[in-house]
N, C-alpha and C positions, 0 to 999 in steps of 0.2 A: 628483569630485563636478558634478550636474547643477544650474543657476545662472546666475545674469545670465553668467557668462563664458562661459556656452556656444552666448550670442546673439551672433551674427557680427560680426567689427568693423564700426561705419558705418552698419550696419543699420539699419532704419526698419521701426514697425509702427505702422501707420492706423488708429484706430477711431472711426469713426461713430455717431452717437445721433438718430431719425428721429422726434423727437419730436411733442408734437400741434401748441403754436406753432413750432416751427423745425427746423433742420436742422442739426446742430454737427458738427465732426470736431478728433478731438487726435492729434496724435502723438508718439511716444516714439522716441526712441533705445534702443542696445542697453544702456545704463544706468537705463532705464525712467524717466527725465528728461525729463521735457515741451519739445520744441522748436521746436511751431508750433502751433495754433488757428486754427479760422474758422468760422464762423455764418452761416446765412441765414435770416432771419424773413418767414415765410410773407406776414404783415399787409403789412409794408410793402416787404419787396424783391420780392413778386410781388403787389404789390397789385392786377394785373388782375384774380385770382380771388374780388376782394372778400369776404373770407373773415372773420371775429372771432373771434381767438384760434385762425387755424388752422381754425374747422370752419363746417361752415355747419347752422344749426339752422331747421328745417322747421316755421313756422307754424301747418302743419294737420295734424302728426301731433305731438299731445305726446309732447317726450321723443326727438324721433326727431334725433340728432345727425351730422353725417358730412363727410368730408372728400373732394374731387377727388384721383382718385388721379393723374391726371394731373398735378397740382403737386408732389406728390414727388419726381415723375420730373426735372420742371425744376427744383427745389430743389438736388437731385443735381448737376446737370450746372453750376448757378451754382456751387455751393461747390469743387466739383474745380477751375474756373475760377479760383476767388480763392486754392487752395489754390497753385496751379502756379508763383507767384513766390517762394513761401516754403520749399519745398523740391523737391527731385530724386525724381520718381514713379519714377525707375530704381534707387534706393535703397528702396524698399519691398519687403518680403522678403513680410510678411503682413498681410492685411485682415482686420475683424470691423467688427462692428457693431450697433446696439441700434434696437430698434425698440420703437414704444409697444405694450403690449401689447391682446392681444382683436384689435384692430381685422385686418380681412380684403380680400383685393383678389380679385376675379374675371377669372382671366383666360378671354378670347372662345376658341372652337374652333380653331385654324389658328395660336395665338399664338406655339406652341413654334418651327413655322419661323421665324416674325419675329425673336424674341427670339435663337436661333441665330444668324442670318444679318444681325446688321446693319451697317451699309456705316460707317466710319469719316467716310466725308466727311459725312455727312449727323446731325442734333443727336439724340437717343432720343427726345426729345416728337414731332416730325414722325414717327416712325415707330414709336415704340409707343402713340399716339391713339387709335389705332382697335382696340387690342389687347386690349379690357375686354368685357366683357359688360354691365357694367354701369359706369357713370364715378365713380359715388360709394362710396367707399369706409367702411361701418359703422365707428366708433371708440368706444373704450372709454368715451364719455362719453355715449351713448347709451341710455335707459333705458325703451325703444317695445314691448320684447318680454317683458313679463308675462305673457302669454298662454302665449308660446311654453316660455319659464321652468318653467311650471305644469303643463305638458303634457309633458315631459322627464322630470320629476321622477316626475309620476305613473305615467309606462309605466315606470321601472325599480323603483317600491317606496316612492317618495316621496324627500321631501329631504334624510334624511341617508343611508340606502342609496346613493343620487348622491354625495353629499360622502365618506362610505366608497368609492365606487367610482375615482370623479375626483380626490380633493380638494378639493372645493368644491360646495356645495349650486348649485343654477341662477341666476346673475343676468346679470340682463339687456345687461350689456355683452358678456359671455362670446362667444363665438364660435359656441358650440354651436346658441343662441336665435336668435341674427342669420342661421344659414345657415336656419334653420329657418323665420324669417320670410320669408326669400327666396324659399325653395321654397314656401309657400301664399302670397302676396301677388303674387309676380312669379316664375311657375314657367318662363315662357320665356325670365329670366335663369338659372336653375339648369339647367334643361336645353342653352343654349348656353355653359354652363361647363366647360371640361374641367380645369382647376386652378383650386385655393381656397389662397392662398396670407395665411398671415398678415403685417403689415407687414413684420416681421424677414425672413423666407424670401422678400420679394415684392423687398427690397433687393437680399439676397444674389443674388437668381435674375440680376439686372440686371447683378451685376458677372462674373458667371461664365459668362454669356449660356446660361443651361439653367434648368432648374424647380430650385432647391434644396430640398432636405429642409425642414422644421419642426424645430426641435429640442426634446428631450422636455421641457425647462424648460418653453418661451416654449407646448411645445404642450399645458400643463398648464391653460393659461387658458384652456381653451376645453369644458369639458366632454366632453371627448371621449374623453380617454384615461385608463386603467387607471396610477394614481397607484403602485401595485405594481409592475404586469409592464412599465409604460413601453412600454407597447401598445397602438394604437386597442384603446379596449374595444368590441366587438362587437355588446353592450347599448343604451350609447349611444349609436352610429351608428343603429340601425336606429329607435331614439325618435327622432334629430334628421330624418333624411331618405335617402332612396332613393338606392343606388348611392355612398355617400358616402367611402368608402375611396376608391377610385379617384379622385374630383378630389383628395383632400386626399394622396394619396403617402406615402411610406415616411416615420419618424422617425430622427434621428438625435441620437447626446451631444452637448453643445456645445459639447467639446474638436476635435471631429473637424475632418475638410477638407470644404468644399463643394465644390470643386473646384478650378479655378486659374483666372487673372481672362481676361475675355474680349479674343480676338483685337481687337475693338472696342478697349479701353482701352487695347492697347499701341499700335496704331498710332496712336492718336489723341492719348493723354496720353505714348507712351514709356515706360509698366509696363511693370518686365522680365516676361518671359513666362512663368517661372515662378514667379510670385508667387503664394502662395498666398491662398485666399480662404477665411478659418474659418468655419464658422454662426455666424450672427447668431443674437441671442436674444433676450430682453423685454428693457425698460429697467429695470426694478427687477432684476433678475437681474444685470444687468451694472452694476449700483448695487453691489451686493452684491459684485462682483470688485473694481470701482474703492476701495470702501472698506476692503479688506482684512479683510474680517468673515468670520473664522476661528476667534473663541473664541466657546463657549457662555457663555450671559450677558450677553454684550454686545448692546445693542440699536443699530440704524440706524434715524433720522428722515428723511425726505426730505422737505423742503419744496418744492415746486413747483408745477405747476396741480393735480397731485394731490397729497395728503397720503398718505406710507406710512407704517409704521410694521413693519420685518420683523428677522426673524435667522436664526439657524441652530438647527439640533436633528439627529438622530441617527436617529431617528424617525419615523412617519407618524403623524397622530391629526386625522384630521379631524372637523370638527364643524359644526354649522349656522351660524358665524359664523367669517369671517377666509379664508384656504385655504393650501396648501400645493402647494410647487413641488418638484420634483429640485433641489437645489444643484448651478448651472451648471460650480460649480471642485473638487465631491468627488462624485466618483459615488455615493459612496454615503452619502451626508446629503441633507437637504431644509432648503429656508428656508422659513419660514412668516410668512404677511405679512397686516397690516389695508390696506385701501385707502378713503380719502375723495377722493370728487368733487369737492368745495368748498375747496377749497384756497388757493392764492397769489389765484384771480381775486376768491375772495369778500372777504379780507384786504383785497385791494384797493379794492373795493368799497367797503367801511368806509371805509375810509382816503379815498377820494374823497367820500364823503359828509359824514362828519365831522371829517378832519384836512387841509382843504384844500389836497386832491390831494397831501400833501406826507410825506414817511416822516419828517422831521425832525418837522414835529408830530405825527403819529404816534408816532413815539419821545418826544416828549417827554410825551406822555399817558401811554402807557404808564409812564414814571420819575413823573409827578404821582400817579398813579391808586396808592393800596396795595395790596401782593397779597389777594386773597381778594375785590378789589373791594365790601367790603361785603354780602358776600353776593348780589351778583348775578350771575346769571345767565342766558347768553345761545345761542338756540341757530340760526344764522344759516345758509339754505338757498340759494342764489342758484340751482342746479342740482337737480332730486330726486337725493336723495341717497343712498349704495349702502350706508354703516354709521353710523347707522341708515337701516332706508328708510324716510324720509319724504320728500315732497314739497315742492318750492319754497313757501318761508316765511319768516318771519323769528320767533319767540317766546322773549319776557325775561320774567325771571322777579324777586324780589325774595325773597329767604331772608331770614325774619323773625328778632329776636333772636339773631343768629348771633354768639354770645361761647361757649359751651359749646361746645367740640373735643368732647368725649364725648356731647353729645346726638344720640337718635336720634329727636326729636320737632320736628326743624323743620319748620313750617309755611311752606311759599311760597307767594307773590301773585304772578297774573299782572299784568305793567303794559304800555303801550303802547308808553314809548319810554322811553330811558336818558340822561343828556347828554353831551354826544361825548365826553368823556374817560373815561368809565365805560362806553361803547360799545365804546372801542378795545380796554379791557382786557379786556372782555367776549367779541369776537371772539378773540383770542388765550388767554385760561384758557377757554374752552366748548370750543375745538379741541383745546387739549392734556389736558384733562380728558376726556375725548371717550376721545381716545388712550388712557391712560393703563387707564379704566374696561376700555373692550374689550381691551385686552393682557393686564391679568390674567386676566379672561373667559374668554380664549384660551390661558391656561398660559404667557406667556412670563414670563420672570425681572421679580419683584415681591419689592425693586429689581432693576433691573440694575445690573451690575456697573460698566458705562458707558453713556452714548449718543453713536453717531457722527454729527452733523448732517449734512444734508448736500442742496444745492436751493439757491435763489436767497436765500430768506429765510435760510437757513444762516449768510449774515454779517451779519443783524442782532443785534445784542448785546443787543439787552433783552429780545426773543425767547428767543435760548439761555439767559437768565437766568431767565428764566420757566419756560423747560423742567424746569433745575435745580431749580428751585424744588421744583414739580410732583414730576418723578419721584421725587426724594432721591436725586440720581448727579450725578457729575462729567460733564459736556459737553464734548466733541472734536469739532474739523473739520480736514476735510481740507485741505490748499493749494487746493485748486481745488473750485468749486462743482458744475461740469462731471461730477459722477462717475458717470454712462452712457457718454461715451462713451472716458472715461479709463479705465474697466475694459473696454471692447468692445479700445483697443490692447493694453490688459494681456491681454487672452483671446486676441486675434491674436497675439502675441509667446508665448502659454503654448500655443495650438494649434501654435503652429510648431513649439514645442521637445518635443512631445508627439510629434508626425510623425517630427521627425529619429529619438526613442528609440525608437521603434518601440509603444511604448505609454504608460498614464496615466503622467504624470508630476503629483505636489502643487504647485501654483501658489506655495503658501510658500516653496518653495525656492528659486523665483526672486529673493526679496526677505528672506527670514529671515536676520536679524541684520545686516543693512542698509539695513532701512529708511526709516532717516532720511535717509539720504543718496540717496534716490531723490524722485520725484515722489508717492509712494502714502503718506510719512508723517501720522499723525494728532498738532494740538497741543492742550494744554489749551485751552480758551476759557472754562470758568466753572467753579471747583472747588465741589465740592458741601459747604454747610452742614455742622459739625461743632457747633455751639452748640447750648444749649439751646434759645434763642431759632427756630434752625433745624427744631430735631426737632417743636418744638410747632406752627411753621408746616406743614411736611410734615401732620403728625396733621390740621390743621385740614381740608387741601384732603382729605385720605383723605375727612374727611365730607363734603365739598363735593362731591366726587367718586360717592359713593355718594348724594345728594340729585339730582345732575343723572342717574345712570343712571335713579333712580329715577322723574324726569320723563319721560324719553327713552322708557321704557317706554311707559306712559300716551299719549304721543304718538303713538308707534306705533299702539298698540290701537284711536285713536280716528282718525288721520288717515294711520296709516300707506298707502303704496301701492295695496298688494292692499286695503287696505278703501276705498282710493279708486276704485280699477279695479271694486269690486264698487257701488261707488255709482252707474256706470253701469248696468248692467242692472237696477237698483232704477229709476233714472227713466228708461229706457222705458217701463216700464208705469205709474209710479204719475203723470208729467206728463201722460198722454195725457188725463188730464179739465181740462189747460187748456182750455177752448173759449173763442170758437175759435182755431185756430196762430195767427192776426195776432196774438193777443193777448200771446200766451205771447210772440212772439217781442219784442214789445214791453219784455214782464216782464224778459224775457233783456238786453235791451239795458239798462236800469236796474240789473239784478238783477247785470248783469257789473261794471259801477262796485263797485257794494256789494261785491263775492267777490273783489277784487285781490289779497288775499292769502293763505297757506296755501293750502289743497286748492281753495280754488275755483278759481283758474286751470286747475286739471285740469277741475273739474267744468264751470266755463262753456265751455271754449273744445269737449268734447266734447258737452256738450247741444245747443250752437248749432250743430254740422255734423249733428247728428242730426235738429233741429227746423227748422230757419231753408228746409229744404227746401221747407216746407208751409207758411211764410209771406209769402204772398203779397203785403203790404202793401210789403216791402221788397226795394228794388230790388237790384243785383248788384252795386253799389257799397255800398251799404251791408253789403250780406252778407259783401263785402270785409274793410270796417274794424272791423267787430264781430269776426271769426274770427282777426285780425291784431291785436287790442290788447293781450293781452297781451306778445307780442313788441316789439312799435313805443311811443313814449312818448305813445300817444293816449289818450283815452278811448275809451271805446264808444260814443261816438257818428261814430266816427274824426275827431273835431276833434284838430288838432296845437296845441300854445299855442306861441303868435308873441307874448309879452312883453307889456306892460304899457300900459293907454292913460295919460292925464293922470290920469284920476280912480280909476289904479291897479286898473284891472280886467283880467282875463287873454283876453287876444285871441285866440280860437281860426277858424282858416279852415277852411271846410267847403264846398270844390264841391260843385258840383249833379252829381247819378250823370249817367251817359252817356245813360240813357232819356230822364229830362228833358230835356237837351239836343237830343235828338231830337225831343221834342215841342212844345218851345218855343227855336225859335231864338234868344230874349234872352238865353238863361244860357249860351250857348257860353263866358262868358267867367267863369270861378269867381268867386262872388259870397261877399262877408265879411260874417259875423254874429259878433256879438259874444255869448260864452258865458260867463257870470262863477261864480266856483267860490270857495267862502267859507273859507280858512282860517283856524282861532281865530274864529268870526265874532263879532260884535257885533250884536246885535237891531236897534237902531237903525240903523244901515249899511248892513244888510242889507237891512232895511224901505225907507228911500229908494233905493237903485241899484235893488232891483228894482219898486218903483213908478215909477222913471223908465225903465224899461226899458220896464212894461205899460204905460206911457200911449203911449208910441212905436206898440205894438203896436195897439190898441184905438183910437188913432187913424183906422185902416183903418176903410172900410168892413166890414160881416159879409159881402157879398156878395164880396169880393175875396178874403177871408180864406176863404171855401167854395169859391174857384177855385182857388185855392193849396193848400188841402189836397187838392182834386181831380188838380190835377197831381202832387202829390206821391204819393199813394194809387194812384194807378191808373195812375203806370206803372212797377209789376211786375204789375199785374192782367190789365191788358189783354192782348186776342186779338193775335198778331204783323201783324193788318193793321192796329191802332192804333199800332206800334211800328215798322214798313216805312220810314216818312220822317217829316223834321220838321214837313213842312205838313199831314199827313194827306189830302193830296190824293188825287181819282181821275182816272184818265186819262179821257179824250173819251172813247172808244168804250164807258163805261158809263152804263145809264139813268141819266135822273131820278128815279124812282123809289128807284132802291137810295139816291143823295144823301138822298133826304128822308126815308127811313128809317132813314138811318143820324144823319140830323140830332134825326130824332125817339129816339132813341135815348140821343142822348147828353143831349136835354133832360129827359126821365126822369130818367135817371142823377143829375141835375144835380138835380130835384126831390127823388130820394130823399135825397139827401144832405143839403138845405137841411132836410128833416123828420129826420133824425139825426144834428143837429149834437153834440147834448148826450152822446148815448149814443157817438158817433168821436171828443169832444172832444181826443183825442190826435193824431188825423191832423189836426183844424182847428184849435187853439190849440198842440201841441206839436212838432209837425211841420213843413215849410215854410209862411211864410206870402209870399204873392207881392205887389207892390205893382206902379203902374203902371208902372216903369220895368225890369218885369221880373225885379228883385234877390229872391233867394232866402235865406230865415236860417230856422235850427232855435231855437225860441222857444219855450220850457217857461211854459205858462201856468199863475198858480195860481188860475183862476177855476175851471177846472172838474178841479181836477186829483184831487177825489175821487169825481169820477161814474164815470172811466173804468173798463172792465175789463181795464187791464195793471195796475193796482194792484191787485185781492186779487189776480191770479195771481202776480204777484212775491210777496206775501207767500206764497202756497200752497208756491210756489219755494224760498223759502225757509226756510219752517217745515218742510216736507217735507223737506228736507236736515239740517237743521239736529236737528232728532227722530230722522230713522234714523242720523245719526253719533253723536247719543248713546245712543241703543237708548232712546229716552224713551218712556213708556207714554202720554204725551199725543200721540203720533203717530194715532192713531184720530179725536182730539178737535180736529184741526188745520181745519178747516173754522169751529167752532165758536167757535174763535179769533181768524182773521182776522176774525168779525162783531162782536166782540168791539172788536180793536184798531183798524178802521176809524172812521175819522169819520162821525157820523151824515148822514145825507141832512140838506142844505141847512145844514150848518155848514162856516162857512169856516175855511179854515187855514193860518195866515199864512207867511211865510218862514222863524219862527224853527222854527213850528211842521213842516214838511216838513223842515227839519235834522236835528227831534230825531226825529221819526217814522223818519230812515234810520239815526239813531243806535240807536235801540229794535232796530231790524231788526239791524243789524250784532251788536248787542250778542245778542241772541238765537243769530242764527247762529254764535259763535263761542264761547257761553256754556257755562262746564264745568259750573257748574251749572243748569240749563237751566230745570227744572221752580220751581226757586224763584222767579227771574227770570218763565218765564209768570203764577206764581198772583200774584208781585207786582203785574200788568199788568193782570191780569183782578177783583185788587180797586179799581181805580179810581186806578194810576200811569198815566194816558193820557197823550196826547201835550201836552208842555208847549204851550201857547202855540195850542190846538187852538179855543180860541176868541176869537183876535185876529181884529181888525178885516181884511176882506177890503182885500186888495191893491189891486185893479181897482175 
């Protein structure tokens, strides 16, 4: 009988896992017991790449996330060196691996010759650093290909048709849309590419010294493979890019041999020359193998960088939600999966904000708070979410009167925040309720026979307890949380066995009846509650889950990523009426702070890039500050908080722009200005602090303030003649007439500026104020705040977006509304009034019942403090 006894005595089987944040290795012996393991963390051990969580985030392209390809090569070399003292590579008879799904690598023309003739005396990095047509590999976290997804779906007859054909509708992270984006935006890269590999086949290619095939299971995560025929779909290929099949190569079964190990590793690390390299596959398929998930009715939950829920089935039933892949260890079966982008990193974010950066405190809050969290529901999206398709943002709701478990008339109320303990339970229960709701909708077993938990968070007993309560079934854990690399090592043994037998062998025959004697066994972590109270709790969770799915559906309809991208088309035409362009840019600067949550991040970044080219009064440095505000801990003015002064004020550092430095040598040293932000404001304190600030400003002469505004505003509107040097001097060869003409122009410009100070008060009072020492700082004046054009433009921006978002009939009335809400001419607005004005705009922009709020405002609920005394 074929089984463990068929594996060579003393043999080793090596499995890798190339994940988002690290590269791991696990070694099994012929008894399927782990004998060694190692890991390389990208951020800490390869810090020179300066990745965060193993990735780069492009601030200029919303949702564009990628990793440096060569970093994976260097990590592979480092990991092998760390393994060298622990095992004898000569005893390794088979190697396989796991790669983060959907990520892609682009081999440059001529790279095959380099790959097949690697010099053992040199490092892999030195030989492969120029082997790629692009050094950046798009990965599964990327969400910048919505346009390409819709194009591919439309080309094949719609999202459902694509799902039936390839196993999934088009998702932004899938490789097909990523390839199409490169073909469209960087055609030279696509043209210079001779082979496109997935992360899994890329790592296998290095091991065999040849281009390895993409395996059928991982290939199903590309929107390119016919899920039933298990061949490339010509329809999908033609919808993606021309000549693509040649660049992809052939597909292969997951248990097939990719080749024998490259001579490079034989000579450099003393691998046996007959060592087999079994096809690498995706991380989730390898986890399925490592968890020995082979019973229909069982579910696995992987709690890692991404959270996934998966199980097995005997037939493919693709839908508009979830994914279907061929089973990597059962040729006639399939695995079904749900994937969430916001996993461990989002939980860590809540831990850092609410639990003193301590998992002990986090778990203490979970234990302290009751199940159901008193009806508090949270949606936490640190990154653009895959399921549901929602943009970055946090949404919190309280379900009122949550006492009757059979009630279908629960009413939710949106709130700004929860207390820290409730926030902790809300993130955990929210993620698990979403998993259960979508799993049931996808047709996964309800309730499951059991759940096998894996991933880093599977070692957290409190989270496992919540899984058991919400799903209503027992929860098991495996001996090791690194199920992907463990599954890869098991698949290496399985592939070797299939090769020896000359045909496919069921993987279960390797451990059947002896599972508890291997490193593959799962143990019971939390039993399912069988009491009356447990069943009542499960029923209440069912009601809460349905309410969450209702709220989720409404959120998708309002601010889903498809709607957010449609907004960009809307903005291109509607915002053109904000004139002049410089006033729009000023409005966007302030609106950027107001829209720092929800769909506002996407809106702000895209609109800035669309309009800032016309914003002639912003310097290049200011443009950069605004464009990166969402990804750096700075406000929309580019100011970074540097702590508190003795008066409790937050001091911000704002260096002058490069153009300012060129025009005024005195500004070459960074200037410091205090910018004051009020949290939970007290009107009396605000008034006192801001009056002190304004008094300092108005001590300066009007002439000096006007000159300061000229330096700020002219820095980006002047011609190249004015910005060519710091002194603005002319050579001796230039005529005296030309000098005089230039002086007259400057005098005329100052005269015009003096006469229009009130209409451009943002420039004179809000922008830079230069004193006699040349020090420059950004101060916001209250005196002329209401008279500037940027204020109504900001209101226009917010109301237009809000009305469009809520499909309000008041969209056409937005100009009238602005007129009603604007302070009357001559009416002074105090500090409290400005603060309340901003809150009113925020509530308008995010209001679910927009019409009601606008009606209330129009009936006289105007700015609080609008008649307050002038501060200056």
